C-alpha positions as CSV (number, residue, x, y, z in Angstrom):
1,M,-11.0,-7.7,-16.9
2,T,-7.3,-8.9,-16.4
3,A,-6.4,-9.0,-12.5
4,R,-3.3,-6.4,-11.6
5,Q,-0.2,-8.1,-10.4
6,C,2.4,-7.0,-7.3
7,A,4.8,-4.6,-8.2
8,H,7.0,-5.9,-5.6
9,T,10.2,-8.1,-7.5
10,T,9.5,-11.5,-8.2
11,C,6.4,-11.6,-6.7
12,I,3.5,-12.9,-8.6
13,A,0.4,-12.3,-6.5
14,E,-2.3,-10.4,-7.7
15,A,-2.5,-6.8,-6.4
16,D,-4.6,-5.6,-3.3
17,A,-3.1,-1.9,-2.6
18,C,-1.8,1.2,-4.2
19,L,1.2,2.8,-2.6
20,R,2.0,6.1,-3.3
21,F,4.8,8.5,-1.5
22,D,5.9,12.2,-1.5
23,Y,9.7,12.5,-1.0
24,S,9.7,16.2,0.1
25,A,6.9,16.0,2.8
26,R,8.9,11.9,3.8
27,A,5.3,10.2,3.7
28,A,4.2,7.1,2.2
29,W,0.3,5.8,2.2
30,L,-1.3,3.1,1.2
31,D,-4.7,2.8,-0.5
32,D,-7.4,0.5,-1.6
33,L,-6.6,-0.9,-5.2
34,E,-7.9,1.6,-8.0
35,T,-10.2,0.5,-10.8
36,A,-8.1,2.0,-12.9
37,E,-4.1,1.9,-13.1
38,S,-2.1,4.7,-11.9
39,P,1.7,6.2,-13.1
40,E,2.1,7.4,-9.5
41,A,0.9,4.4,-7.6
42,Y,3.2,1.4,-7.3
43,D,0.5,-1.6,-6.8
44,L,0.9,-4.5,-4.1
45,C,-0.6,-7.5,-2.7
46,A,-1.5,-7.4,1.0
47,V,1.6,-9.8,1.5
48,H,3.7,-6.8,0.7
49,A,1.5,-3.8,1.2
50,D,1.3,-5.1,5.1
51,G,4.7,-5.4,5.7
52,L,5.8,-2.1,4.1
53,V,8.5,-0.9,5.9
54,V,9.2,2.8,5.1
55,P,13.0,5.0,5.6
56,V,13.3,5.9,8.9
57,G,12.1,9.9,9.6
58,W,9.2,8.7,7.1
59,S,5.8,8.7,8.0
60,R,3.7,5.7,7.1
61,T,0.2,6.1,6.7
62,D,-2.7,3.2,5.9
63,R,-5.9,4.6,4.4
64,R,-7.4,1.4,3.1
65,V,-10.7,0.0,4.2
66,S,-9.4,-3.4,5.1
67,A,-6.6,-2.3,6.8
68,R,-7.1,-4.4,10.4
69,S,-6.0,-2.3,13.5
70,L,-3.2,-3.3,15.5
71,F,-4.8,-2.3,19.1
72,H,-8.8,-2.3,20.4
73,Q,-10.0,0.9,20.4
74,A,-11.4,1.9,23.6
75,S,-14.9,3.1,24.0
């Protein structure tokens, strides 16, 4: 099995996440890389997934299991 490449232009890094979006809901979300390629998802490397910025008015949800939290959750 060949590793999939990041869909970002000129990036040659190995894909690490899947980007999906819904224009009507103005929402984008990142999921862990799936085993099979999906025509409605964009494969991104960790650098481009972590740096993803969505348009003003959109929501961005990182649903990756490997995603790091920016803030510590108080117990």
